[in-house]
N, CA, C and O atoms as CSV, one atom per row, in Angstrom:
chain,resi,resn,atom,element,x,y,z
A,1,MET,N,N,91.846,188.103,-42.010
A,1,MET,CA,C,92.788,189.061,-41.465
A,1,MET,C,C,92.687,189.016,-39.942
A,1,MET,O,O,91.587,189.063,-39.392
A,2,THR,N,N,93.818,188.926,-39.266
A,2,THR,CA,C,93.822,188.885,-37.806
A,2,THR,C,C,93.855,190.294,-37.249
A,2,THR,O,O,94.084,191.259,-37.977
A,3,ALA,N,N,93.623,190.403,-35.941
A,3,ALA,CA,C,93.634,191.719,-35.285
A,3,ALA,C,C,94.978,192.402,-35.446
A,3,ALA,O,O,95.033,193.625,-35.580
A,4,ALA,N,N,96.075,191.633,-35.437
A,4,ALA,CA,C,97.408,192.214,-35.558
A,4,ALA,C,C,97.673,192.742,-36.961
A,4,ALA,O,O,98.628,193.493,-37.158
A,5,GLU,N,N,96.850,192.367,-37.944
A,5,GLU,CA,C,97.033,192.834,-39.314
A,5,GLU,C,C,96.124,194.016,-39.643
A,5,GLU,O,O,96.132,194.504,-40.772
A,6,THR,N,N,95.347,194.476,-38.674
A,6,THR,CA,C,94.408,195.565,-38.886
A,6,THR,C,C,95.045,196.890,-38.478
A,6,THR,O,O,95.441,197.060,-37.325
A,7,TRP,N,N,95.144,197.824,-39.416
A,7,TRP,CA,C,95.705,199.136,-39.120
A,7,TRP,C,C,94.676,199.956,-38.358
A,7,TRP,O,O,93.482,199.889,-38.649
A,8,ILE,N,N,95.133,200.716,-37.398
A,8,ILE,CA,C,94.254,201.565,-36.598
A,8,ILE,C,C,94.000,202.851,-37.377
A,8,ILE,O,O,94.938,203.543,-37.772
A,9,SER,N,N,92.715,203.166,-37.594
A,9,SER,CA,C,92.371,204.333,-38.405
A,9,SER,C,C,91.834,205.503,-37.593
A,9,SER,O,O,91.622,206.589,-38.132
A,10,ASP,N,N,91.611,205.287,-36.294
A,10,ASP,CA,C,91.045,206.342,-35.450
A,10,ASP,C,C,91.802,206.374,-34.123
A,10,ASP,O,O,91.845,205.375,-33.405
A,11,LEU,N,N,92.385,207.495,-33.806
A,11,LEU,CA,C,93.158,207.636,-32.572
A,11,LEU,C,C,92.295,207.399,-31.332
A,11,LEU,O,O,92.806,206.975,-30.296
A,12,ALA,N,N,91.006,207.667,-31.427
A,12,ALA,CA,C,90.108,207.448,-30.295
A,12,ALA,C,C,89.959,205.961,-29.959
A,12,ALA,O,O,89.471,205.616,-28.883
A,13,ALA,N,N,90.374,205.081,-30.870
A,13,ALA,CA,C,90.296,203.636,-30.639
A,13,ALA,C,C,91.478,203.118,-29.821
A,13,ALA,O,O,91.493,201.952,-29.427
A,14,ILE,N,N,92.463,203.970,-29.565
A,14,ILE,CA,C,93.652,203.576,-28.808
A,14,ILE,C,C,93.486,204.041,-27.360
A,14,ILE,O,O,93.059,205.167,-27.104
A,15,HIS,N,N,93.829,203.160,-26.419
A,15,HIS,CA,C,93.651,203.466,-24.999
A,15,HIS,C,C,94.924,203.156,-24.218
A,15,HIS,O,O,95.696,202.284,-24.616
A,16,PRO,N,N,95.151,203.864,-23.110
A,16,PRO,CA,C,96.299,203.537,-22.262
A,16,PRO,C,C,96.273,202.053,-21.890
A,16,PRO,O,O,95.229,201.501,-21.541
A,17,GLY,N,N,97.438,201.429,-21.973
A,17,GLY,CA,C,97.556,200.005,-21.685
A,17,GLY,C,C,97.547,199.137,-22.932
A,17,GLY,O,O,97.956,197.978,-22.878
A,18,ASP,N,N,97.082,199.685,-24.066
A,18,ASP,CA,C,97.108,198.927,-25.321
A,18,ASP,C,C,98.551,198.715,-25.753
A,18,ASP,O,O,99.396,199.590,-25.563
A,19,ARG,N,N,98.830,197.568,-26.327
A,19,ARG,CA,C,100.163,197.271,-26.864
A,19,ARG,C,C,100.076,197.442,-28.377
A,19,ARG,O,O,99.268,196.782,-29.030
A,20,ILE,N,N,100.908,198.329,-28.942
A,20,ILE,CA,C,100.824,198.624,-30.368
A,20,ILE,C,C,102.191,198.597,-31.033
A,20,ILE,O,O,103.231,198.684,-30.381
A,21,GLU,N,N,102.152,198.474,-32.355
A,21,GLU,CA,C,103.338,198.597,-33.206
A,21,GLU,C,C,103.217,199.924,-33.942
A,21,GLU,O,O,102.133,200.292,-34.394
A,22,ILE,N,N,104.325,200.639,-34.062
A,22,ILE,CA,C,104.388,201.895,-34.804
A,22,ILE,C,C,105.208,201.634,-36.065
A,22,ILE,O,O,106.350,201.181,-35.979
A,23,TRP,N,N,104.637,201.915,-37.224
A,23,TRP,CA,C,105.297,201.680,-38.502
A,23,TRP,C,C,105.492,202.994,-39.236
A,23,TRP,O,O,104.655,203.893,-39.152
A,24,ASP,N,N,106.609,203.104,-39.960
A,24,ASP,CA,C,106.890,204.242,-40.828
A,24,ASP,C,C,107.096,203.661,-42.219
A,24,ASP,O,O,108.044,202.912,-42.453
A,25,GLU,N,N,106.200,204.010,-43.143
A,25,GLU,CA,C,106.212,203.411,-44.471
A,25,GLU,C,C,106.004,201.906,-44.356
A,25,GLU,O,O,104.902,201.467,-44.027
A,26,PHE,N,N,107.042,201.101,-44.621
A,26,PHE,CA,C,106.891,199.651,-44.633
A,26,PHE,C,C,107.655,198.957,-43.513
A,26,PHE,O,O,107.723,197.728,-43.491
A,27,TYR,N,N,108.230,199.714,-42.582
A,27,TYR,CA,C,109.091,199.120,-41.562
A,27,TYR,C,C,108.570,199.387,-40.156
A,27,TYR,O,O,108.149,200.497,-39.831
A,28,GLU,N,N,108.608,198.352,-39.335
A,28,GLU,CA,C,108.238,198.503,-37.931
A,28,GLU,C,C,109.371,199.226,-37.212
A,28,GLU,O,O,110.527,198.808,-37.285
A,29,HIS,N,N,109.041,200.296,-36.527
A,29,HIS,CA,C,110.061,201.057,-35.817
A,29,HIS,C,C,110.012,200.847,-34.314
A,29,HIS,O,O,111.050,200.751,-33.660
A,30,TYR,N,N,108.808,200.775,-33.769
A,30,TYR,CA,C,108.686,200.661,-32.319
A,30,TYR,C,C,107.530,199.738,-31.957
A,30,TYR,O,O,106.537,199.640,-32.679
A,31,VAL,N,N,107.681,199.071,-30.832
A,31,VAL,CA,C,106.611,198.300,-30.215
A,31,VAL,C,C,106.566,198.741,-28.770
A,31,VAL,O,O,107.607,198.856,-28.122
A,32,GLY,N,N,105.376,198.991,-28.256
A,32,GLY,CA,C,105.298,199.422,-26.873
A,32,GLY,C,C,103.884,199.475,-26.356
A,32,GLY,O,O,102.929,199.122,-27.047
A,33,THR,N,N,103.775,199.922,-25.131
A,33,THR,CA,C,102.491,200.047,-24.452
A,33,THR,C,C,102.085,201.512,-24.407
A,33,THR,O,O,102.885,202.377,-24.049
A,34,VAL,N,N,100.862,201.780,-24.767
A,34,VAL,CA,C,100.359,203.154,-24.774
A,34,VAL,C,C,100.293,203.671,-23.343
A,34,VAL,O,O,99.715,203.035,-22.461
A,35,GLY,N,N,100.895,204.836,-23.132
A,35,GLY,CA,C,100.856,205.481,-21.822
A,35,GLY,C,C,99.761,206.524,-21.747
A,35,GLY,O,O,98.993,206.559,-20.786
A,36,GLN,N,N,99.686,207.382,-22.765
A,36,GLN,CA,C,98.682,208.446,-22.821
A,36,GLN,C,C,98.269,208.654,-24.263
A,36,GLN,O,O,99.044,208.424,-25.191
A,37,VAL,N,N,97.025,209.096,-24.435
A,37,VAL,CA,C,96.486,209.423,-25.755
A,37,VAL,C,C,95.854,210.799,-25.669
A,37,VAL,O,O,95.115,211.089,-24.728
A,38,ALA,N,N,96.141,211.652,-26.649
A,38,ALA,CA,C,95.528,212.978,-26.719
A,38,ALA,C,C,94.901,213.140,-28.107
A,38,ALA,O,O,95.496,213.764,-28.985
A,39,PRO,N,N,93.695,212.577,-28.308
A,39,PRO,CA,C,93.061,212.645,-29.625
A,39,PRO,C,C,92.856,214.076,-30.122
A,39,PRO,O,O,92.947,214.334,-31.322
A,40,HIS,N,N,92.580,215.002,-29.208
A,40,HIS,CA,C,92.368,216.400,-29.604
A,40,HIS,C,C,93.645,217.048,-30.140
A,40,HIS,O,O,93.576,218.035,-30.873
A,41,LEU,N,N,94.804,216.504,-29.781
A,41,LEU,CA,C,96.088,216.990,-30.299
A,41,LEU,C,C,96.622,216.103,-31.427
A,41,LEU,O,O,97.547,216.490,-32.141
A,42,GLY,N,N,96.034,214.910,-31.583
A,42,GLY,CA,C,96.477,213.987,-32.623
A,42,GLY,C,C,97.777,213.277,-32.289
A,42,GLY,O,O,98.533,212.913,-33.189
A,43,VAL,N,N,98.049,213.076,-30.995
A,43,VAL,CA,C,99.298,212.437,-30.580
A,43,VAL,C,C,99.045,211.370,-29.518
A,43,VAL,O,O,97.999,211.345,-28.870
A,44,LEU,N,N,100.038,210.487,-29.359
A,44,LEU,CA,C,100.016,209.527,-28.270
A,44,LEU,C,C,101.435,209.273,-27.812
A,44,LEU,O,O,102.392,209.496,-28.553
A,45,TRP,N,N,101.561,208.800,-26.575
A,45,TRP,CA,C,102.846,208.454,-25.991
A,45,TRP,C,C,102.861,206.955,-25.736
A,45,TRP,O,O,101.871,206.381,-25.282
A,46,ILE,N,N,103.991,206.327,-26.033
A,46,ILE,CA,C,104.129,204.911,-25.706
A,46,ILE,C,C,105.376,204.709,-24.859
A,46,ILE,O,O,106.312,205.507,-24.903
A,47,LEU,N,N,105.372,203.635,-24.093
A,47,LEU,CA,C,106.568,203.174,-23.392
A,47,LEU,C,C,107.130,202.062,-24.258
A,47,LEU,O,O,106.519,201.004,-24.408
A,48,GLU,N,N,108.295,202.312,-24.825
A,48,GLU,CA,C,108.896,201.370,-25.756
A,48,GLU,C,C,109.261,200.056,-25.061
A,48,GLU,O,O,109.881,200.055,-23.998
A,49,ALA,N,N,108.867,198.942,-25.676
A,49,ALA,CA,C,109.190,197.626,-25.135
A,49,ALA,C,C,110.704,197.431,-25.177
A,49,ALA,O,O,111.358,197.811,-26.149
A,50,GLY,N,N,111.240,196.855,-24.148
A,50,GLY,CA,C,112.674,196.573,-24.086
A,50,GLY,C,C,113.471,197.673,-23.414
A,50,GLY,O,O,114.310,197.390,-22.559
A,51,THR,N,N,113.225,198.934,-23.786
A,51,THR,CA,C,114.008,200.031,-23.217
A,51,THR,C,C,113.233,200.826,-22.170
A,51,THR,O,O,113.832,201.409,-21.266
A,52,GLY,N,N,111.908,200.853,-22.283
A,52,GLY,CA,C,111.095,201.641,-21.354
A,52,GLY,C,C,111.124,203.128,-21.640
A,52,GLY,O,O,110.627,203.921,-20.841
A,53,VAL,N,N,111.704,203.521,-22.775
A,53,VAL,CA,C,111.771,204.928,-23.152
A,53,VAL,C,C,110.375,205.403,-23.545
A,53,VAL,O,O,109.659,204.714,-24.272
A,54,ARG,N,N,109.997,206.576,-23.064
A,54,ARG,CA,C,108.704,207.172,-23.401
A,54,ARG,C,C,108.867,207.961,-24.698
A,54,ARG,O,O,109.748,208.813,-24.810
A,55,ARG,N,N,108.008,207.667,-25.679
A,55,ARG,CA,C,108.110,208.313,-26.989
A,55,ARG,C,C,106.775,208.912,-27.404
A,55,ARG,O,O,105.712,208.350,-27.142
A,56,LEU,N,N,106.857,210.067,-28.056
A,56,LEU,CA,C,105.689,210.784,-28.550
A,56,LEU,C,C,105.562,210.531,-30.049
A,56,LEU,O,O,106.551,210.598,-30.778
A,57,PHE,N,N,104.338,210.238,-30.513
A,57,PHE,CA,C,104.092,210.008,-31.932
A,57,PHE,C,C,102.888,210.805,-32.399
A,57,PHE,O,O,101.828,210.746,-31.776
A,58,PRO,N,N,103.035,211.557,-33.496
A,58,PRO,CA,C,101.861,212.173,-34.119
A,58,PRO,C,C,101.139,211.090,-34.927
A,58,PRO,O,O,101.760,210.402,-35.737
A,59,PHE,N,N,99.859,210.945,-34.711
A,59,PHE,CA,C,99.080,209.877,-35.325
A,59,PHE,C,C,99.109,209.939,-36.847
A,59,PHE,O,O,99.162,208.899,-37.504
A,60,GLU,N,N,99.077,211.125,-37.411
A,60,GLU,CA,C,99.011,211.281,-38.867
A,60,GLU,C,C,100.326,210.939,-39.577
A,60,GLU,O,O,100.324,210.712,-40.787
A,61,ASP,N,N,101.436,210.899,-38.857
A,61,ASP,CA,C,102.739,210.682,-39.489
A,61,ASP,C,C,103.199,209.233,-39.515
A,61,ASP,O,O,104.279,208.945,-40.030
A,62,CYS,N,N,102.401,208.308,-38.969
A,62,CYS,CA,C,102.826,206.911,-38.941
A,62,CYS,C,C,101.608,205.999,-38.993
A,62,CYS,O,O,100.468,206.443,-38.853
A,63,ARG,N,N,101.875,204.721,-39.198
A,63,ARG,CA,C,100.803,203.732,-39.199
A,63,ARG,C,C,100.930,202.916,-37.914
A,63,ARG,O,O,102.035,202.667,-37.432
A,64,MET,N,N,99.808,202.511,-37.376
A,64,MET,CA,C,99.792,201.774,-36.109
A,64,MET,C,C,98.865,200.587,-36.229
A,64,MET,O,O,97.875,200.617,-36.959
A,65,ARG,N,N,99.212,199.522,-35.484
A,65,ARG,CA,C,98.347,198.364,-35.389
A,65,ARG,C,C,98.577,197.684,-34.053
A,65,ARG,O,O,99.625,197.865,-33.432
A,66,PRO,N,N,97.595,196.897,-33.604
A,66,PRO,CA,C,97.793,196.173,-32.346
A,66,PRO,C,C,98.998,195.245,-32.458
A,66,PRO,O,O,99.201,194.607,-33.491
A,67,ALA,N,N,99.795,195.171,-31.396
A,67,ALA,CA,C,100.958,194.292,-31.384
A,67,ALA,C,C,100.577,192.956,-30.781
A,67,ALA,O,O,99.869,192.908,-29.776
A,68,PRO,N,N,101.036,191.875,-31.382
A,68,PRO,CA,C,100.766,190.568,-30.781
A,68,PRO,C,C,101.536,190.441,-29.467
A,68,PRO,O,O,102.636,190.974,-29.324
A,69,LEU,N,N,100.952,189.741,-28.531
A,69,LEU,CA,C,101.625,189.512,-27.257
A,69,LEU,C,C,102.661,188.410,-27.418
A,69,LEU,O,O,102.445,187.453,-28.161
A,70,ALA,N,N,103.764,188.541,-26.738
A,70,ALA,CA,C,104.810,187.528,-26.781
A,70,ALA,C,C,104.320,186.281,-26.055
A,70,ALA,O,O,103.633,186.370,-25.037
A,71,LEU,N,N,104.677,185.132,-26.587
A,71,LEU,CA,C,104.297,183.874,-25.959
A,71,LEU,C,C,105.296,183.527,-24.861
A,71,LEU,O,O,106.489,183.806,-24.986
A,72,ALA,N,N,104.809,182.925,-23.800
A,72,ALA,CA,C,105.690,182.511,-22.704
A,72,ALA,C,C,106.618,181.398,-23.183
A,72,ALA,O,O,106.224,180.543,-23.977
A,73,ALA,N,N,107.845,181.423,-22.693
A,73,ALA,CA,C,108.821,180.417,-23.104
A,73,ALA,C,C,108.603,179.118,-22.358
A,73,ALA,O,O,109.334,178.151,-22.575
């Protein structure tokens, strides 16, 4: 199993600057860079890749894993 296939089970393991995928059930919804993490609140904010929109996610309501980096063309 590669790092990109490992689901994150602890919000404290996520840090600003990490690139992650946010999944709901079986579908990838967002990919972005972590901006802030609030483990005591159970939430994190990401900057969505492509749009730069800042989004808030409750950790318990979705699945997360490290996102693979895009390869240079």
